[in-house]
Biopython code that builds the backbone (N, CA, C, O; Angstrom):
import numpy as np
from Bio.PDB.StructureBuilder import StructureBuilder

atoms = [
    (1, "MET", "N", (61.084, 40.986, 34.760)),
    (1, "MET", "CA", (60.769, 39.729, 34.858)),
    (1, "MET", "C", (59.802, 39.107, 36.655)),
    (1, "MET", "O", (59.829, 39.124, 37.886)),
    (2, "ARG", "N", (59.066, 38.635, 35.387)),
    (2, "ARG", "CA", (57.972, 37.892, 36.504)),
    (2, "ARG", "C", (57.570, 37.837, 37.581)),
    (2, "ARG", "O", (57.206, 39.003, 37.728)),
    (3, "SER", "N", (57.342, 37.328, 38.517)),
    (3, "SER", "CA", (57.057, 36.835, 39.982)),
    (3, "SER", "C", (56.465, 35.810, 39.315)),
    (3, "SER", "O", (55.570, 35.821, 38.470)),
    (4, "ILE", "N", (57.535, 34.273, 40.166)),
    (4, "ILE", "CA", (56.510, 33.097, 40.547)),
    (4, "ILE", "C", (54.898, 33.710, 40.128)),
    (4, "ILE", "O", (54.256, 33.618, 39.082)),
    (5, "GLY", "N", (54.520, 34.502, 41.722)),
    (5, "GLY", "CA", (53.091, 34.454, 41.730)),
    (5, "GLY", "C", (52.508, 34.735, 40.871)),
    (5, "GLY", "O", (51.322, 34.405, 40.871)),
    (6, "THR", "N", (53.023, 35.434, 39.792)),
    (6, "THR", "CA", (52.066, 36.708, 38.721)),
    (6, "THR", "C", (51.759, 34.878, 37.852)),
    (6, "THR", "O", (50.598, 34.484, 37.740)),
    (7, "ALA", "N", (52.862, 34.060, 37.378)),
    (7, "ALA", "CA", (52.864, 32.928, 36.521)),
    (7, "ALA", "C", (51.419, 32.153, 37.267)),
    (7, "ALA", "O", (50.442, 31.606, 36.757)),
    (8, "VAL", "N", (51.885, 32.446, 38.944)),
    (8, "VAL", "CA", (50.590, 31.050, 39.204)),
    (8, "VAL", "C", (49.202, 31.482, 38.386)),
    (8, "VAL", "O", (48.300, 30.774, 37.937)),
    (9, "HIS", "N", (49.464, 33.472, 38.368)),
    (9, "HIS", "CA", (47.718, 33.347, 39.089)),
    (9, "HIS", "C", (47.401, 33.724, 37.359)),
    (9, "HIS", "O", (46.284, 34.223, 37.224)),
    (10, "LEU", "N", (48.044, 33.597, 36.272)),
    (10, "LEU", "CA", (48.153, 33.097, 35.318)),
    (10, "LEU", "C", (47.800, 32.256, 34.131)),
    (10, "LEU", "O", (47.236, 32.378, 33.043)),
    (11, "LEU", "N", (48.404, 31.337, 34.860)),
    (11, "LEU", "CA", (47.906, 29.642, 34.871)),
    (11, "LEU", "C", (46.781, 29.133, 35.368)),
    (11, "LEU", "O", (46.252, 28.190, 34.779)),
    (12, "LEU", "N", (46.182, 29.695, 36.608)),
    (12, "LEU", "CA", (44.640, 29.728, 37.605)),
    (12, "LEU", "C", (43.863, 30.563, 36.769)),
    (12, "LEU", "O", (42.876, 29.941, 36.377)),
    (13, "ALA", "N", (43.903, 31.610, 36.378)),
    (13, "ALA", "CA", (42.972, 32.549, 36.150)),
    (13, "ALA", "C", (41.977, 31.521, 35.127)),
    (13, "ALA", "O", (40.763, 31.507, 35.334)),
    (14, "PRO", "N", (42.719, 30.474, 33.763)),
    (14, "PRO", "CA", (41.388, 30.164, 33.389)),
    (14, "PRO", "C", (40.655, 29.221, 33.864)),
    (14, "PRO", "O", (39.453, 29.021, 33.695)),
    (15, "ALA", "N", (41.737, 28.400, 34.722)),
    (15, "ALA", "CA", (40.499, 27.354, 35.962)),
    (15, "ALA", "C", (39.237, 28.210, 36.384)),
    (15, "ALA", "O", (38.051, 27.948, 36.188)),
    (16, "LEU", "N", (39.951, 29.586, 37.176)),
    (16, "LEU", "CA", (38.969, 29.870, 37.633)),
    (16, "LEU", "C", (37.510, 30.659, 37.096)),
    (16, "LEU", "O", (36.488, 30.934, 37.725)),
    (17, "VAL", "N", (37.907, 30.907, 35.566)),
    (17, "VAL", "CA", (36.501, 31.043, 35.396)),
    (17, "VAL", "C", (35.930, 30.067, 34.536)),
    (17, "VAL", "O", (34.824, 30.243, 34.025)),
    (18, "THR", "N", (36.702, 28.916, 34.319)),
    (18, "THR", "CA", (35.627, 28.128, 33.811)),
    (18, "THR", "C", (34.839, 27.456, 35.000)),
    (18, "THR", "O", (33.680, 27.144, 34.728)),
    (19, "ALA", "N", (35.211, 27.229, 36.066)),
    (19, "ALA", "CA", (34.893, 26.876, 37.529)),
    (19, "ALA", "C", (33.604, 27.521, 38.119)),
    (19, "ALA", "O", (32.574, 27.101, 38.646)),
    (20, "ALA", "N", (34.220, 28.938, 37.735)),
    (20, "ALA", "CA", (32.298, 29.882, 37.943)),
    (20, "ALA", "C", (31.483, 29.554, 36.640)),
    (20, "ALA", "O", (30.566, 28.735, 36.594)),
    (21, "ALA", "N", (31.741, 29.977, 36.047)),
    (21, "ALA", "CA", (30.945, 28.999, 34.538)),
    (21, "ALA", "C", (30.257, 28.007, 34.738)),
    (21, "ALA", "O", (29.098, 27.814, 34.370)),
    (22, "VAL", "N", (31.112, 27.162, 35.479)),
    (22, "VAL", "CA", (30.021, 24.895, 35.675)),
    (22, "VAL", "C", (29.592, 25.489, 36.521)),
    (22, "VAL", "O", (28.425, 25.107, 36.612)),
    (23, "ALA", "N", (29.924, 26.795, 37.820)),
    (23, "ALA", "CA", (28.580, 26.536, 38.689)),
    (23, "ALA", "C", (27.666, 27.288, 38.316)),
    (23, "ALA", "O", (26.511, 27.046, 38.667)),
    (24, "ALA", "N", (27.867, 28.013, 37.783)),
    (24, "ALA", "CA", (26.672, 29.268, 37.510)),
    (24, "ALA", "C", (25.606, 28.576, 36.108)),
    (24, "ALA", "O", (24.487, 28.988, 35.802)),
    (25, "TRP", "N", (26.198, 27.704, 35.601)),
    (25, "TRP", "CA", (25.394, 26.318, 34.524)),
    (25, "TRP", "C", (24.132, 26.178, 35.686)),
    (25, "TRP", "O", (24.157, 26.121, 36.915)),
    (26, "PRO", "N", (22.757, 26.146, 34.441)),
    (26, "PRO", "CA", (21.545, 25.611, 35.256)),
    (26, "PRO", "C", (21.428, 24.276, 35.664)),
    (26, "PRO", "O", (20.898, 23.499, 34.870)),
    (27, "GLU", "N", (21.744, 23.937, 36.543)),
    (27, "GLU", "CA", (21.437, 22.365, 36.971)),
    (27, "GLU", "C", (20.389, 21.818, 35.858)),
    (27, "GLU", "O", (19.402, 22.511, 35.607)),
    (28, "GLU", "N", (20.564, 20.751, 35.280)),
    (28, "GLU", "CA", (19.690, 19.482, 34.645)),
    (28, "GLU", "C", (19.499, 18.155, 35.459)),
    (28, "GLU", "O", (20.372, 17.757, 36.231)),
    (29, "PRO", "N", (18.486, 17.582, 35.281)),
    (29, "PRO", "CA", (18.655, 16.178, 36.223)),
    (29, "PRO", "C", (19.516, 15.472, 35.036)),
    (29, "PRO", "O", (19.342, 15.737, 33.847)),
    (30, "PRO", "N", (20.486, 14.522, 35.533)),
    (30, "PRO", "CA", (20.993, 13.517, 34.228)),
    (30, "PRO", "C", (20.204, 12.944, 33.596)),
    (30, "PRO", "O", (19.222, 12.450, 34.150)),
    (31, "ARG", "N", (20.445, 12.819, 31.953)),
    (31, "ARG", "CA", (19.920, 11.773, 31.166)),
    (31, "ARG", "C", (20.328, 10.675, 30.980)),
    (31, "ARG", "O", (21.538, 10.629, 31.202)),
    (32, "THR", "N", (19.789, 9.473, 30.586)),
    (32, "THR", "CA", (20.261, 8.524, 30.480)),
    (32, "THR", "C", (20.028, 8.045, 28.272)),
    (32, "THR", "O", (19.581, 8.779, 27.390)),
    (33, "VAL", "N", (20.491, 6.787, 28.177)),
    (33, "VAL", "CA", (20.065, 6.725, 26.646)),
    (33, "VAL", "C", (18.724, 5.753, 27.049)),
    (33, "VAL", "O", (18.257, 5.031, 26.168)),
    (34, "ALA", "N", (18.299, 5.760, 28.011)),
    (34, "ALA", "CA", (17.001, 5.387, 28.239)),
    (34, "ALA", "C", (15.951, 6.140, 28.664)),
    (34, "ALA", "O", (14.897, 5.536, 28.865)),
    (35, "ASP", "N", (15.987, 7.356, 28.857)),
    (35, "ASP", "CA", (15.785, 8.194, 29.703)),
    (35, "ASP", "C", (15.092, 9.329, 27.339)),
    (35, "ASP", "O", (14.039, 9.721, 26.836)),
    (36, "ARG", "N", (16.138, 9.282, 27.043)),
    (36, "ARG", "CA", (15.260, 9.442, 25.316)),
    (36, "ARG", "C", (14.806, 8.505, 24.067)),
    (36, "ARG", "O", (15.335, 7.596, 23.427)),
    (37, "PRO", "N", (13.868, 9.017, 24.050)),
    (37, "PRO", "CA", (13.477, 7.856, 23.239)),
    (37, "PRO", "C", (13.992, 7.938, 21.509)),
    (37, "PRO", "O", (14.345, 8.883, 20.804)),
    (38, "ASP", "N", (13.799, 6.139, 21.198)),
    (38, "ASP", "CA", (14.141, 5.601, 20.195)),
    (38, "ASP", "C", (13.717, 7.168, 18.666)),
    (38, "ASP", "O", (12.561, 7.469, 18.372)),
    (39, "PRO", "N", (14.452, 7.562, 18.282)),
    (39, "PRO", "CA", (14.091, 8.315, 16.446)),
    (39, "PRO", "C", (13.401, 7.963, 16.282)),
    (39, "PRO", "O", (12.348, 8.600, 16.307)),
    (40, "GLY", "N", (13.468, 6.471, 15.943)),
    (40, "GLY", "CA", (12.091, 6.377, 15.676)),
    (40, "GLY", "C", (10.694, 5.842, 16.013)),
    (40, "GLY", "O", (9.656, 5.521, 15.434)),
    (41, "SER", "N", (11.267, 5.923, 17.393)),
    (41, "SER", "CA", (9.674, 5.120, 18.070)),
    (41, "SER", "C", (8.824, 6.142, 17.680)),
    (41, "SER", "O", (9.340, 7.151, 17.197)),
    (42, "PRO", "N", (7.493, 6.068, 17.810)),
    (42, "PRO", "CA", (6.175, 6.866, 17.703)),
    (42, "PRO", "C", (6.539, 8.077, 19.147)),
    (42, "PRO", "O", (6.307, 9.283, 19.077)),
    (43, "ALA", "N", (6.832, 7.732, 19.743)),
    (43, "ALA", "CA", (6.836, 8.531, 20.863)),
    (43, "ALA", "C", (7.590, 10.036, 20.265)),
    (43, "ALA", "O", (7.040, 11.095, 19.964)),
    (44, "ALA", "N", (9.118, 9.643, 20.231)),
    (44, "ALA", "CA", (9.869, 10.350, 19.079)),
    (44, "ALA", "C", (9.524, 10.937, 17.815)),
    (44, "ALA", "O", (10.095, 11.990, 17.532)),
    (45, "VAL", "N", (8.509, 10.347, 16.817)),
    (45, "VAL", "CA", (7.617, 11.072, 15.935)),
    (45, "VAL", "C", (6.967, 12.614, 16.401)),
    (45, "VAL", "O", (7.249, 13.802, 16.243)),
    (46, "VAL", "N", (5.875, 11.752, 17.102)),
    (46, "VAL", "CA", (4.761, 12.609, 17.445)),
    (46, "VAL", "C", (5.839, 13.901, 17.871)),
    (46, "VAL", "O", (6.030, 14.929, 17.221)),
    (47, "ALA", "N", (6.363, 13.570, 18.947)),
    (47, "ALA", "CA", (7.338, 14.911, 19.423)),
    (47, "ALA", "C", (7.739, 15.396, 18.307)),
    (47, "ALA", "O", (6.835, 16.162, 17.974)),
    (48, "ARG", "N", (8.503, 15.419, 17.562)),
    (48, "ARG", "CA", (9.211, 15.505, 16.368)),
    (48, "ARG", "C", (8.112, 16.882, 15.373)),
    (48, "ARG", "O", (8.481, 18.043, 15.198)),
    (49, "HIS", "N", (7.113, 16.433, 15.002)),
    (49, "HIS", "CA", (6.206, 17.003, 14.460)),
    (49, "HIS", "C", (5.187, 17.628, 15.290)),
    (49, "HIS", "O", (4.134, 17.983, 14.760)),
    (50, "ASP", "N", (5.343, 17.764, 16.265)),
    (50, "ASP", "CA", (4.269, 18.668, 17.325)),
    (50, "ASP", "C", (2.601, 18.312, 17.463)),
    (50, "ASP", "O", (1.780, 19.229, 17.456)),
    (51, "CYS", "N", (2.207, 16.938, 17.585)),
    (51, "CYS", "CA", (1.477, 16.215, 16.925)),
    (51, "CYS", "C", (0.406, 16.346, 18.509)),
    (51, "CYS", "O", (0.558, 17.193, 19.389)),
    (52, "TRP", "N", (-0.564, 15.321, 18.485)),
    (52, "TRP", "CA", (-1.800, 15.381, 19.612)),
    (52, "TRP", "C", (-1.918, 14.315, 19.771)),
    (52, "TRP", "O", (-1.502, 13.584, 18.871)),
    (53, "THR", "N", (-2.584, 13.643, 21.074)),
    (53, "THR", "CA", (-3.376, 13.383, 21.030)),
    (53, "THR", "C", (-4.855, 13.162, 21.716)),
    (53, "THR", "O", (-4.558, 13.582, 22.835)),
    (54, "GLY", "N", (-5.716, 12.935, 21.785)),
    (54, "GLY", "CA", (-7.275, 13.368, 22.091)),
    (54, "GLY", "C", (-7.437, 14.826, 21.564)),
    (54, "GLY", "O", (-6.806, 15.303, 20.620)),
    (55, "GLU", "N", (-8.174, 15.322, 22.153)),
    (55, "GLU", "CA", (-8.572, 16.937, 21.533)),
    (55, "GLU", "C", (-7.785, 17.677, 20.841)),
    (55, "GLU", "O", (-6.718, 18.181, 21.193)),
    (56, "ALA", "N", (-8.276, 17.735, 19.930)),
    (56, "ALA", "CA", (-7.647, 18.881, 18.894)),
    (56, "ALA", "C", (-7.227, 20.417, 19.278)),
    (56, "ALA", "O", (-8.122, 20.997, 19.893)),
    (57, "PRO", "N", (-5.820, 21.342, 18.996)),
    (57, "PRO", "CA", (-5.725, 22.718, 19.721)),
    (57, "PRO", "C", (-6.870, 23.078, 19.138)),
    (57, "PRO", "O", (-7.795, 22.601, 18.479)),
    (58, "ALA", "N", (-6.375, 24.405, 19.751)),
    (58, "ALA", "CA", (-8.099, 24.901, 19.361)),
    (58, "ALA", "C", (-8.316, 25.305, 18.301)),
    (58, "ALA", "O", (-9.465, 25.086, 17.917)),
    (59, "ASP", "N", (-7.282, 26.150, 17.211)),
    (59, "ASP", "CA", (-6.683, 26.334, 16.517)),
    (59, "ASP", "C", (-7.013, 25.036, 15.296)),
    (59, "ASP", "O", (-6.571, 25.126, 14.151)),
    (60, "LEU", "N", (-7.348, 24.566, 15.484)),
    (60, "LEU", "CA", (-7.453, 23.168, 14.765)),
    (60, "LEU", "C", (-9.034, 21.948, 14.660)),
    (60, "LEU", "O", (-9.284, 20.919, 14.030)),
    (61, "ALA", "N", (-9.974, 23.044, 15.933)),
    (61, "ALA", "CA", (-11.251, 22.610, 16.155)),
    (61, "ALA", "C", (-12.201, 23.224, 14.945)),
    (61, "ALA", "O", (-12.454, 24.367, 14.563)),
    (62, "GLY", "N", (-12.622, 21.825, 14.513)),
    (62, "GLY", "CA", (-13.420, 21.414, 13.140)),
    (62, "GLY", "C", (-12.178, 21.027, 12.223)),
    (62, "GLY", "O", (-12.602, 20.435, 11.231)),
    (63, "LYS", "N", (-11.521, 21.087, 12.216)),
    (63, "LYS", "CA", (-10.744, 21.055, 10.607)),
    (63, "LYS", "C", (-9.713, 19.585, 10.354)),
    (63, "LYS", "O", (-9.063, 19.276, 11.353)),
    (64, "PHE", "N", (-9.600, 19.033, 9.599)),
    (64, "PHE", "CA", (-9.165, 17.987, 9.032)),
    (64, "PHE", "C", (-7.133, 17.943, 9.503)),
    (64, "PHE", "O", (-6.240, 18.762, 9.285)),
    (65, "PRO", "N", (-7.136, 16.793, 10.086)),
    (65, "PRO", "CA", (-5.177, 17.178, 10.837)),
    (65, "PRO", "C", (-4.483, 16.868, 8.964)),
    (65, "PRO", "O", (-4.748, 16.116, 8.026)),
    (66, "GLY", "N", (-3.492, 17.995, 9.271)),
    (66, "GLY", "CA", (-2.879, 17.270, 7.853)),
    (66, "GLY", "C", (-1.807, 16.122, 7.756)),
    (66, "GLY", "O", (-1.257, 15.906, 6.676)),
    (67, "HIS", "N", (-1.507, 15.385, 8.879)),
    (67, "HIS", "CA", (-0.851, 14.442, 8.387)),
    (67, "HIS", "C", (-1.002, 13.572, 10.161)),
    (67, "HIS", "O", (-1.261, 14.286, 11.130)),
    (68, "VAL", "N", (-0.860, 12.481, 10.290)),
    (68, "VAL", "CA", (-0.929, 11.104, 11.337)),
    (68, "VAL", "C", (0.481, 10.396, 11.502)),
    (68, "VAL", "O", (1.268, 10.081, 10.609)),
    (69, "VAL", "N", (0.613, 10.209, 13.020)),
    (69, "VAL", "CA", (1.658, 8.845, 12.724)),
    (69, "VAL", "C", (0.670, 7.909, 13.228)),
    (69, "VAL", "O", (-0.325, 8.047, 13.940)),
    (70, "VAL", "N", (1.236, 6.891, 12.644)),
    (70, "VAL", "CA", (0.644, 5.367, 13.007)),
    (70, "VAL", "C", (1.587, 4.890, 12.570)),
    (70, "VAL", "O", (2.456, 5.268, 11.784)),
    (71, "THR", "N", (1.268, 3.428, 13.476)),
    (71, "THR", "CA", (2.363, 2.201, 13.027)),
    (71, "THR", "C", (1.223, 0.968, 12.466)),
    (71, "THR", "O", (0.314, 0.567, 13.193)),
    (72, "VAL", "N", (1.452, 0.449, 11.030)),
    (72, "VAL", "CA", (0.769, 0.244, 9.723)),
    (72, "VAL", "C", (2.326, -1.008, 9.340)),
    (72, "VAL", "O", (3.410, -0.540, 8.992)),
    (73, "ARG", "N", (2.126, -2.379, 9.482)),
    (73, "ARG", "CA", (2.834, -3.588, 9.064)),
    (73, "ARG", "C", (4.169, -3.205, 9.437)),
    (73, "ARG", "O", (5.073, -3.256, 8.604)),
    (74, "GLY", "N", (4.426, -2.720, 10.944)),
    (74, "GLY", "CA", (5.431, -3.139, 11.820)),
    (74, "GLY", "C", (6.380, -1.950, 11.875)),
    (74, "GLY", "O", (7.212, -1.948, 12.782)),
    (75, "ARG", "N", (6.342, -0.542, 10.671)),
    (75, "ARG", "CA", (6.659, 0.445, 10.069)),
    (75, "ARG", "C", (5.634, 1.441, 11.321)),
    (75, "ARG", "O", (4.512, 1.271, 11.797)),
    (76, "THR", "N", (6.853, 2.646, 11.527)),
    (76, "THR", "CA", (5.952, 4.016, 12.098)),
    (76, "THR", "C", (6.349, 4.963, 11.168)),
    (76, "THR", "O", (7.505, 5.202, 10.820)),
    (77, "VAL", "N", (5.059, 5.625, 10.684)),
    (77, "VAL", "CA", (5.150, 6.339, 9.471)),
    (77, "VAL", "C", (4.569, 7.998, 9.832)),
    (77, "VAL", "O", (3.604, 8.139, 10.584)),
    (78, "TYR", "N", (5.365, 9.357, 9.128)),
    (78, "TYR", "CA", (3.972, 10.215, 9.149)),
    (78, "TYR", "C", (3.684, 10.531, 8.008)),
    (78, "TYR", "O", (4.573, 10.878, 7.230)),
    (79, "SER", "N", (2.689, 10.497, 7.724)),
    (79, "SER", "CA", (1.979, 10.570, 6.791)),
    (79, "SER", "C", (0.717, 11.187, 6.246)),
    (79, "SER", "O", (-0.343, 10.777, 6.718)),
    (80, "ALA", "N", (0.693, 12.043, 5.391)),
    (80, "ALA", "CA", (-0.844, 12.699, 4.825)),
    (80, "ALA", "C", (-1.821, 11.678, 3.959)),
    (80, "ALA", "O", (-3.014, 11.800, 3.680)),
    (81, "ARG", "N", (-0.926, 10.681, 3.654)),
    (81, "ARG", "CA", (-2.193, 9.850, 3.283)),
    (81, "ARG", "C", (-3.008, 9.019, 3.690)),
    (81, "ARG", "O", (-3.740, 8.394, 2.922)),
    (82, "LEU", "N", (-3.015, 8.851, 5.188)),
    (82, "LEU", "CA", (-3.213, 7.536, 6.332)),
    (82, "LEU", "C", (-4.210, 9.022, 7.327)),
    (82, "LEU", "O", (-4.599, 8.843, 8.481)),
    (83, "VAL", "N", (-4.326, 9.687, 6.945)),
    (83, "VAL", "CA", (-5.233, 10.640, 7.824)),
    (83, "VAL", "C", (-6.858, 10.063, 7.884)),
    (83, "VAL", "O", (-7.555, 9.671, 8.820)),
    (84, "GLY", "N", (-7.032, 10.169, 6.832)),
    (84, "GLY", "CA", (-8.590, 9.642, 6.448)),
    (84, "GLY", "C", (-8.670, 8.154, 7.203)),
    (84, "GLY", "O", (-9.590, 8.034, 8.011)),
    (85, "PRO", "N", (-7.649, 6.834, 6.978)),
    (85, "PRO", "CA", (-8.353, 6.101, 7.380)),
    (85, "PRO", "C", (-7.806, 5.975, 8.447)),
    (85, "PRO", "O", (-7.785, 4.798, 8.804)),
    (86, "ALA", "N", (-7.012, 7.157, 9.627)),
    (86, "ALA", "CA", (-6.686, 7.652, 11.029)),
    (86, "ALA", "C", (-7.693, 7.729, 11.245)),
    (86, "ALA", "O", (-8.011, 6.886, 12.084)),
    (87, "LEU", "N", (-8.153, 8.079, 11.064)),
    (87, "LEU", "CA", (-9.643, 8.927, 11.462)),
    (87, "LEU", "C", (-10.895, 8.156, 11.231)),
    (87, "LEU", "O", (-11.887, 8.552, 11.843)),
    (88, "ASP", "N", (-10.994, 7.319, 10.601)),
    (88, "ASP", "CA", (-11.908, 5.951, 10.473)),
    (88, "ASP", "C", (-11.540, 5.447, 11.380)),
    (88, "ASP", "O", (-12.513, 5.273, 12.114)),
    (89, "GLN", "N", (-10.506, 5.007, 11.898)),
    (89, "GLN", "CA", (-10.307, 4.030, 12.604)),
    (89, "GLN", "C", (-10.791, 3.940, 14.072)),
    (89, "GLN", "O", (-11.246, 3.079, 14.825)),
    (90, "VAL", "N", (-10.323, 5.840, 14.123)),
    (90, "VAL", "CA", (-10.302, 6.368, 15.921)),
    (90, "VAL", "C", (-11.446, 6.768, 16.049)),
    (90, "VAL", "O", (-11.718, 6.900, 17.242)),
    (91, "PHE", "N", (-12.906, 7.236, 14.861)),
    (91, "PHE", "CA", (-13.643, 7.790, 15.152)),
    (91, "PHE", "C", (-14.905, 6.825, 14.583)),
    (91, "PHE", "O", (-15.984, 6.632, 15.143)),
    (92, "GLY", "N", (-14.577, 6.445, 13.687)),
    (92, "GLY", "CA", (-15.675, 5.766, 13.345)),
    (92, "GLY", "C", (-15.497, 4.696, 13.446)),
    (92, "GLY", "O", (-15.923, 3.985, 12.536)),
    (93, "GLY", "N", (-14.768, 4.039, 14.618)),
    (93, "GLY", "CA", (-14.701, 2.363, 14.263)),
    (93, "GLY", "C", (-14.035, 1.216, 13.489)),
    (93, "GLY", "O", (-13.727, 0.151, 14.024)),
    (94, "ALA", "N", (-13.836, 1.502, 12.199)),
    (94, "ALA", "CA", (-13.413, 0.855, 11.435)),
    (94, "ALA", "C", (-11.552, 0.155, 11.760)),
    (94, "ALA", "O", (-10.622, 0.716, 12.340)),
    (95, "ASP", "N", (-11.610, -1.316, 11.065)),
    (95, "ASP", "CA", (-10.002, -1.799, 11.724)),
    (95, "ASP", "C", (-9.315, -1.518, 10.414)),
    (95, "ASP", "O", (-9.465, -2.152, 9.369)),
    (96, "ASN", "N", (-8.391, -0.276, 10.663)),
    (96, "ASN", "CA", (-7.707, -0.669, 9.314)),
    (96, "ASN", "C", (-5.442, -1.257, 9.275)),
    (96, "ASN", "O", (-4.363, -1.154, 8.691)),
    (97, "GLY", "N", (-6.113, -1.760, 10.289)),
    (97, "GLY", "CA", (-4.653, -2.224, 10.901)),
    (97, "GLY", "C", (-3.495, -1.220, 11.087)),
    (97, "GLY", "O", (-2.332, -1.277, 10.686)),
    (98, "LEU", "N", (-4.286, -0.082, 11.965)),
    (98, "LEU", "CA", (-2.837, 1.097, 12.189)),
    (98, "LEU", "C", (-3.184, 1.406, 14.006)),
    (98, "LEU", "O", (-4.164, 1.878, 14.583)),
    (99, "VAL", "N", (-2.268, 1.041, 14.341)),
    (99, "VAL", "CA", (-1.882, 2.086, 15.436)),
    (99, "VAL", "C", (-1.776, 3.056, 16.059)),
    (99, "VAL", "O", (-0.872, 3.144, 16.890)),
    (100, "VAL", "N", (-2.752, 4.177, 15.826)),
    (100, "VAL", "CA", (-2.354, 5.694, 15.596)),
    (100, "VAL", "C", (-2.537, 6.296, 16.728)),
    (100, "VAL", "O", (-3.384, 6.122, 17.605)),
    (101, "HIS", "N", (-1.448, 7.206, 16.612)),
    (101, "HIS", "CA", (-0.145, 7.611, 17.936)),
    (101, "HIS", "C", (-0.634, 9.185, 18.058)),
    (101, "HIS", "O", (-0.719, 9.696, 19.175)),
    (102, "GLY", "N", (-1.031, 10.113, 16.573)),
    (102, "GLY", "CA", (-0.954, 11.130, 16.638)),
    (102, "GLY", "C", (-1.686, 11.848, 16.175)),
    (102, "GLY", "O", (-1.683, 11.567, 14.976)),
    (103, "PHE", "N", (-2.468, 12.774, 16.375)),
    (103, "PHE", "CA", (-2.612, 13.102, 14.752)),
    (103, "PHE", "C", (-1.483, 14.996, 14.334)),
    (103, "PHE", "O", (-0.778, 15.339, 15.283)),
    (104, "CYS", "N", (-1.462, 15.424, 13.763)),
    (104, "CYS", "CA", (-0.260, 16.442, 13.288)),
    (104, "CYS", "C", (-1.473, 17.683, 12.497)),
    (104, "CYS", "O", (-2.618, 17.684, 12.046)),
    (105, "ARG", "N", (-0.458, 18.524, 12.683)),
    (105, "ARG", "CA", (-0.798, 20.046, 11.587)),
    (105, "ARG", "C", (-0.355, 19.429, 10.343)),
    (105, "ARG", "O", (-0.390, 20.067, 9.291)),
]
sb = StructureBuilder()
sb.init_structure("model")
sb.init_model(0)
sb.init_chain("A")
sb.init_seg("    ")
for serial, (resi, resn, name, xyz) in enumerate(atoms, 1):
    if name == "N":
        sb.init_residue(resn, " ", resi, " ")
    sb.init_atom(name, np.array(xyz, "f"), 0.0, 1.0, " ", f" {name:<3s}", serial, name[0])
structure = sb.get_structure()
């Protein structure tokens, strides 16, 4: 017959393991919904496709980007077809009706 002490230990053991795991878990700053960009937002699309703004990454210096993230007619898109018009707008001063958010590989 088991003693009451053994039964209590058996009941408390999982709780103690869980408490130790939670205490050892690395702290992360609390995030709210407002901290996360909307999945369709320009910032989220740029991040998802490893795009850049400003100077191109060293391995792409002197090369054309493969894609671009732009907003055109109210829609944010990831596009290969609009790379030329985006480059022309950013570096050539053309007004192609785009908001260029980033160039991508």
